[in-house]
Every structure is written in C-alpha cells, then in structure tokens.
C-alpha positions as CSV (number, residue, x, y, z in Angstrom):
1,M,3.8,-16.2,44.2
2,S,2.8,-13.5,41.3
3,T,5.8,-12.0,40.7
4,P,5.7,-8.0,40.0
5,L,7.4,-6.4,36.7
6,I,8.0,-2.7,36.3
7,V,8.7,-2.1,32.1
8,F,10.7,1.2,31.6
9,F,9.9,2.5,27.8
10,S,12.1,5.2,26.8
11,T,13.0,6.7,23.0
12,T,16.2,4.3,23.5
13,L,13.8,1.5,23.5
14,P,12.0,0.0,20.4
15,W,8.4,-0.5,21.4
16,L,8.3,-4.0,19.5
17,L,11.0,-5.1,22.5
18,T,8.9,-4.4,25.3
19,D,5.6,-5.6,23.5
20,K,7.7,-9.1,23.1
21,V,8.5,-8.6,26.8
22,L,5.0,-8.5,28.1
23,S,3.6,-11.1,25.6
24,A,6.2,-13.4,26.4
25,R,5.0,-13.3,30.6
26,N,3.4,-16.8,31.4
27,P,-0.1,-16.0,32.0
28,E,0.1,-18.2,34.7
29,I,2.2,-15.9,36.5
30,P,0.2,-12.8,36.4
31,I,2.0,-9.1,36.3
32,R,0.9,-6.5,39.4
33,K,2.9,-3.8,38.4
34,L,3.3,-2.2,35.1
35,R,4.9,1.2,35.2
36,V,5.4,2.8,31.5
37,R,7.6,6.1,30.6
38,F,7.6,7.4,27.7
39,C,7.6,10.2,25.4
40,L,4.5,12.0,23.8
41,R,4.5,10.8,20.2
42,P,1.9,9.7,18.3
43,D,3.0,6.7,17.1
44,E,4.8,5.2,19.7
45,C,2.1,6.1,22.0
46,L,-0.7,4.1,20.1
47,S,2.0,1.0,20.0
48,I,2.4,1.1,23.4
49,S,-1.2,1.5,24.2
50,Q,-1.6,-1.6,22.5
51,A,1.3,-3.2,24.1
52,V,-0.4,-2.7,27.7
53,A,-4.0,-3.0,26.6
54,R,-3.1,-6.7,25.2
55,A,-1.1,-7.2,29.0
56,M,-3.9,-5.7,31.1
57,A,-6.5,-8.1,29.2
58,T,-4.1,-11.1,29.8
59,H,-3.4,-10.2,33.2
60,K,-6.7,-8.8,34.4
61,K,-5.9,-8.3,38.4
62,L,-2.9,-5.5,37.5
63,D,-2.5,-3.8,40.8
64,V,-0.7,-1.2,39.5
65,A,-1.0,0.5,35.6
66,E,0.6,3.4,35.4
67,F,1.8,5.6,32.7
68,V,4.5,8.4,33.3
69,V,4.4,10.8,30.3
70,L,7.5,13.2,29.5
71,T,7.3,15.9,26.3
72,E,10.3,16.1,23.7
73,K,10.6,19.8,25.6
74,I,11.3,20.0,29.6
75,C,9.1,22.4,31.2
76,M,11.7,25.4,31.3
77,K,12.0,25.0,26.9
78,C,8.4,24.4,26.1
79,T,6.4,27.9,24.7
80,E,2.7,28.3,24.9
81,D,2.1,26.7,21.8
82,H,4.3,23.2,22.5
83,L,2.0,23.5,25.5
84,L,-0.9,23.2,23.4
85,C,0.8,20.9,20.7
86,Y,0.9,18.4,23.5
87,A,-2.5,18.4,24.9
88,K,-4.2,18.1,21.6
89,R,-1.6,15.0,20.8
90,F,-3.0,13.7,24.3
91,N,-6.4,14.1,23.6
92,T,-6.1,12.4,20.7
93,W,-4.5,9.6,22.1
94,I,-6.7,9.3,25.2
95,G,-9.8,9.6,22.4
96,D,-7.8,6.5,20.2
97,C,-7.4,4.6,22.7
98,P,-10.0,4.9,25.8
99,V,-9.6,1.1,27.1
100,V,-6.2,1.5,28.0
101,F,-6.9,4.2,30.0
102,A,-9.7,3.1,32.0
103,G,-7.5,0.3,33.0
104,L,-5.1,3.2,34.5
105,T,-4.7,3.3,38.3
106,H,-1.4,6.2,38.0
107,L,-1.1,8.8,35.7
108,W,1.6,11.6,35.5
109,L,1.5,14.2,32.9
110,R,4.1,17.2,32.4
111,N,3.8,20.1,30.1
112,L,0.6,20.1,28.9
113,R,-2.1,23.2,28.4
114,F,-5.7,21.7,27.9
115,G,-9.3,23.3,27.2
116,E,-11.3,23.9,29.8
117,L,-13.0,20.5,30.2
118,D,-10.6,18.2,29.0
119,I,-9.3,17.1,32.6
120,P,-12.5,16.6,34.0
121,N,-12.9,13.8,30.2
122,I,-9.8,12.6,31.3
123,L,-11.0,11.4,34.8
124,T,-13.9,10.2,34.0
125,T,-12.2,8.0,31.0
126,C,-9.6,6.9,34.0
127,K,-12.4,5.2,35.6
128,R,-9.3,3.1,37.9
129,L,-7.4,5.9,38.8
130,E,-5.8,6.4,42.2
131,S,-3.2,8.8,41.8
132,L,-3.5,11.9,39.4
133,R,-0.1,14.2,39.1
134,L,-0.1,17.1,36.8
135,T,3.0,18.9,36.5
136,Y,3.2,22.2,34.5
137,C,0.0,21.7,33.6
138,D,-3.5,23.4,33.4
139,A,-6.3,24.9,31.2
140,G,-5.0,28.4,30.2
141,V,-3.7,31.1,32.3
142,C,-6.1,32.0,35.0
143,S,-8.0,28.7,34.6
144,V,-10.0,26.7,37.6
145,L,-10.0,23.3,37.2
146,Q,-12.7,21.4,39.1
147,V,-12.0,17.7,40.1
148,E,-14.7,15.0,40.6
149,H,-13.7,11.1,40.6
150,A,-14.9,8.1,42.6
151,Q,-11.8,6.4,43.3
152,L,-8.9,8.9,43.1
153,V,-6.9,8.5,46.5
154,E,-3.8,10.8,45.7
155,L,-3.7,14.3,43.8
156,H,-0.2,16.1,43.1
157,I,-0.2,19.1,41.4
158,D,3.3,21.0,40.3
159,Y,3.0,24.4,39.3
160,G,0.6,25.6,36.2
161,E,-1.6,28.4,35.6
162,F,-4.7,27.2,37.4
163,E,-6.1,30.2,39.6
164,A,-8.0,27.7,41.6
165,V,-8.6,24.1,42.7
166,H,-11.7,23.0,43.2
167,L,-11.9,19.6,45.1
168,N,-15.7,19.3,44.6
169,C,-16.4,15.2,45.3
170,L,-13.7,12.6,46.2
171,P,-14.9,10.6,48.5
172,K,-11.8,8.4,48.7
173,L,-9.4,11.3,48.4
174,Q,-6.5,10.9,51.0
175,R,-3.5,12.9,50.3
176,V,-3.2,16.1,48.3
177,K,0.2,18.1,47.4
178,Y,0.4,21.5,45.7
179,V,3.9,23.2,44.5
180,G,4.0,26.4,43.4
181,W,0.7,27.7,43.1
182,S,0.5,30.9,40.8
183,Y,-2.4,33.3,42.5
184,Q,-3.2,35.0,45.3
185,E,-6.1,33.5,46.4
186,D,-6.5,30.1,49.0
187,P,-5.2,27.5,46.2
188,L,-7.2,25.0,47.0
189,I,-11.2,24.9,47.8
190,F,-12.7,21.8,49.6
191,G,-15.9,20.4,48.6
192,S,-16.8,16.7,49.8
193,V,-13.5,15.2,50.7
194,P,-14.2,13.2,53.2
195,Q,-11.2,10.9,53.7
196,L,-8.6,13.7,53.1
197,S,-5.9,13.0,55.8
198,K,-2.9,14.8,54.2
199,L,-2.3,18.2,52.8
200,T,1.3,19.3,51.4
201,L,1.6,23.0,50.4
202,E,5.2,24.3,49.2
203,Q,6.1,27.6,47.8
204,V,8.1,30.4,47.1
205,G,6.7,33.5,49.0
206,V,7.2,36.8,47.3
207,N,6.3,40.2,48.2
208,S,2.7,39.7,46.6
209,T,2.3,36.3,47.9
210,S,-1.0,36.4,49.8
211,H,-1.1,35.0,53.5
212,I,-3.5,31.6,53.8
213,Q,-5.9,31.3,56.7
214,L,-5.6,28.0,57.9
215,S,-9.1,28.6,59.5
216,Q,-10.1,29.1,55.9
217,L,-8.6,26.8,54.1
218,L,-9.5,24.2,56.0
219,A,-12.7,25.0,57.0
220,N,-14.7,21.8,55.2
221,V,-12.1,19.3,56.4
222,P,-11.4,20.0,59.8
223,W,-10.1,16.1,60.1
224,I,-6.6,16.6,58.2
225,S,-4.2,14.6,60.3
226,D,-1.0,15.2,58.5
227,L,0.3,19.1,57.7
228,R,3.4,20.2,55.8
229,L,4.4,23.5,54.6
230,D,7.1,24.1,52.8
231,F,8.8,27.8,52.7
232,K,11.4,27.6,50.5
233,S,13.7,29.1,52.4
234,E,11.9,32.4,51.4
235,K,8.6,34.4,52.9
236,I,6.1,32.8,55.5
237,W,3.0,32.7,53.8
238,V,0.6,31.8,56.4
239,L,-0.7,33.5,58.6
240,P,-0.7,32.8,62.8
241,E,-4.1,32.5,64.1
242,H,-5.7,32.8,67.5
243,P,-6.3,29.2,68.5
244,K,-9.9,30.0,69.6
245,L,-10.3,30.5,65.3
246,L,-7.7,27.2,64.5
247,A,-8.7,24.8,67.0
248,P,-12.3,23.8,65.5
249,V,-10.3,23.0,62.0
250,L,-6.7,21.6,64.0
251,G,-8.5,19.3,66.5
252,K,-7.7,16.3,64.6
253,L,-4.2,17.3,63.5
254,Q,-1.2,14.4,64.6
255,I,1.8,15.4,62.4
256,V,2.9,18.9,61.4
257,N,6.2,19.4,59.1
258,L,7.1,23.2,58.8
259,G,9.9,23.0,55.8
260,N,12.9,25.3,55.0
261,L,12.0,28.1,57.1
262,P,14.1,31.4,56.4
263,Q,17.5,31.7,58.6
264,G,17.6,34.4,60.7
265,C,13.6,35.0,61.4
266,D,12.1,34.2,65.1
267,I,10.1,30.8,64.9
268,A,8.1,31.8,68.1
269,W,5.5,32.5,65.6
270,T,4.7,28.8,64.9
271,M,3.4,28.4,68.3
272,F,0.7,29.0,67.1
273,I,-0.1,25.8,65.7
274,L,0.7,23.8,69.2
275,E,-1.6,26.2,71.1
276,A,-4.5,25.4,68.7
277,A,-3.8,21.5,67.8
278,S,-5.1,19.5,70.8
279,S,-4.4,15.9,69.4
280,L,-0.9,17.1,68.2
281,K,2.3,14.6,68.3
282,E,5.0,15.5,66.2
283,L,5.8,18.9,64.9
284,C,9.3,19.1,63.2
285,I,10.6,22.3,61.9
286,T,13.4,22.8,59.3
287,V,15.1,26.4,59.2
288,W,17.4,26.5,56.5
289,D,18.4,28.9,53.6
290,H,18.7,26.7,50.7
291,W,21.5,28.5,48.7
292,C,21.7,25.4,45.9
293,K,17.6,26.4,45.1
294,M,17.3,29.7,46.0
295,E,17.6,33.0,43.9
296,T,20.6,34.6,45.3
297,D,21.2,37.3,42.6
298,K,20.3,40.9,43.7
299,D,18.8,42.3,40.7
300,V,16.4,39.2,39.9
301,R,15.5,39.1,43.6
302,K,14.6,42.3,43.2
303,E,12.8,42.2,39.9
304,L,10.6,39.5,40.9
305,G,9.9,40.6,44.2
306,Y,11.6,38.4,46.6
307,C,11.0,39.9,50.4
308,E,14.1,41.1,53.1
309,K,13.9,38.4,55.7
310,A,11.6,39.8,58.6
311,N,10.2,38.4,61.5
312,V,6.1,37.0,62.2
313,E,4.5,38.7,64.4
314,W,3.0,36.6,67.1
315,Q,2.0,37.2,71.0
316,T,2.3,33.6,72.0
317,G,0.0,33.0,75.1
318,N,-0.2,30.6,77.8
319,H,0.2,27.2,76.6
320,P,-2.0,23.9,77.5
321,Q,-1.0,21.2,79.3
322,F,-1.2,19.2,76.2
323,I,1.9,21.1,74.3
324,L,4.0,18.5,76.8
325,S,2.9,15.4,75.3
326,T,4.1,16.5,71.5
327,R,7.7,16.1,70.1
328,I,9.3,18.6,69.0
329,W,12.0,18.4,65.9
330,L,14.1,21.1,65.6
331,S,16.5,21.4,62.4
332,S,19.0,23.7,61.2
333,P,22.3,23.4,59.6
334,S,24.0,25.9,61.8
335,T,21.8,27.2,64.5
336,A,20.2,24.2,66.1
337,S,21.3,25.2,69.5
338,N,19.9,28.7,68.9
339,L,16.6,27.1,67.6
340,R,16.2,25.1,71.1
341,T,16.8,27.9,73.2
342,T,14.2,30.4,71.1
343,L,11.4,27.1,71.7
344,C,12.0,26.7,75.2
345,D,11.8,30.1,76.0
346,T,9.1,30.3,74.1
347,L,7.3,27.7,75.8
348,G,8.6,28.9,79.6
349,A,10.9,25.5,80.0
C-alpha cells in the first residue's frame, strides 16, 4: 500500500535536503500527498519548484499537491509596498514555473496585492486546483475578484480589500468561506455554482456594517444545505426576513450554525430561520462574548464604530410543524439555562 509523504519546508531546512528526501523516495512506492510550506524568496521558490516538479514527474498520481506560501513580514507589519513587492515576486515565480503550478491541487497565498488580471491568470495556470485560500490578498482597494475554474471545489478568503467577489462559473465548487469582508454590499455574488452546498461567513459588525438579506444573497443558490454565520461577539449583521421571502432559498437547508452571538441580547430573532427552512435538521446557536478576541478599549471601540449591544427586532409567527423535528443546540459560557428558557418561550414549548 502506498504511504502518503508530507513535506514541510522552512527557512531553517535547506531545500537541497528536501530535494534529497524526495529524490530518495522509491518510485515504486508512490507519493500520494505532498504539502510544502515555505517563504516567498526568489531563489528558494525556484529551487523548491524544481524539486517538486521532479517529484510530480516521478509520482504521477499525486492526490494532493499543495503550496502554502508565506511572506517575510506578517500581515500586520505589511505596508502596501510590501504587498505589491510580494505579489510581483509571486507573478515572476509562477511565470517561470508554470508546469509545477499546473500540477497543484491546493494553494494558500498570503499578503499579496495583485493586479486586476493576476488572480484569474493564476487560476488559468493552476488547472488541477481544487482548493484556493487567499489571506490578506486582493487586487487593490475596492477591487472586484472574478472567479472561474473548472475544478475548484473550495474557496476560502480571509480579509483583503475586495469590494465584491463574483463566483461566475465554478461547476465543482462545494464550499465557500469568507472572513472579514471590507465593504458594505453583499460580499459574494453567485453565478453558476450548481454544487455549492456549504457557505461560511464571519464578520465583526460595526455601526457601518450593512445587513445581509439571505433572500438576496442566496437567490441564485437555493440548494445550500449548510450555513454558518459567525458574528464575532459583535453586531448582528444578518437581517431577519419573512418566511415567505426566505423559504424559496432555504428549502434545502439542513444545518445552520450561528456562532458567537453577543451575550445579553435576545435570541428570539433566530427563529426566522426555523420558520423558513422546512428541511432543517440541526440549529446550533453559540452566545459568547469572547474577551480574548474582542476589542475592549472603550476609546478604540468608539473610534472604530463598534456598536452597543442591541436586540434584533423580530415578531415570531406561528411555528410550522416541521420545527418540532429540528435538533437545537444552545451554547453559552454562563447563560445556557436562560437561552433555553428564552427559546422555549419563543416556541411556546
């Protein structure tokens, strides 16, 4: 039986040593998984690419070939010049080594500010790509990302300055996660994504954060079965809507996870999902003020527009019979019993 080989590069591990490890592998015992994590330095990138290309040529049935590309400075210390410089390095590298990128299945990039056409060109080059993660990457302030790819299964975006992400034509896309979008319109615009089943959105809401209307966001993807919304213990940024508006887009929904709702606020508004999602099997609600991750300085909160806690207004209606078959999980460090009481009162149980 073949044994997966996982390789980690770092600045302390010479690429020659890793090349020897790959070269010494018996070709009759194929590599199935190859994961390489390294820093974006021109000489090292070229050498690593050559080593990986030889491994790909020898072990032609790699199930996973992944690059995790780091930069010398972490995101919080990157200026715009750093972002542009790192993107220029990456573009030079992919231009010099298109063959190795054509064999990648997974790619995670960080701290890169591309030109308008660079990310589409990366997707064109990476023909086998199944998973793309962009962390603090964009094509400039208020840029628009257009995504088309025949094989992509998973897209994960963390922060960056995209005004919008258009998922135009992704026939195999199943999972999308977007953390910390920068602008106030819907962060995602869905085109042809016939297999999309799981959507995760995470955002720290402030006063200026617009409310997302699920009836509009999901209008082109009424087959979503797994929806996860994380509010980071701050403002609720999803707008409760009437079941008649939501039922057409939530009809296939089976799992909903509402994470890190702010403590001290009424959770009755969450019932709008129960009322609209006729196939829902599981609703998970976590209420938690995560002090380790929240901004606690009052002056900073005021300057950045953080909200005071406020209830979301929602008038519950008559609960349909299918709600009784939904498993509801409530979690809170200190007020779980109060949550259950609130929910029972809301449902009339």
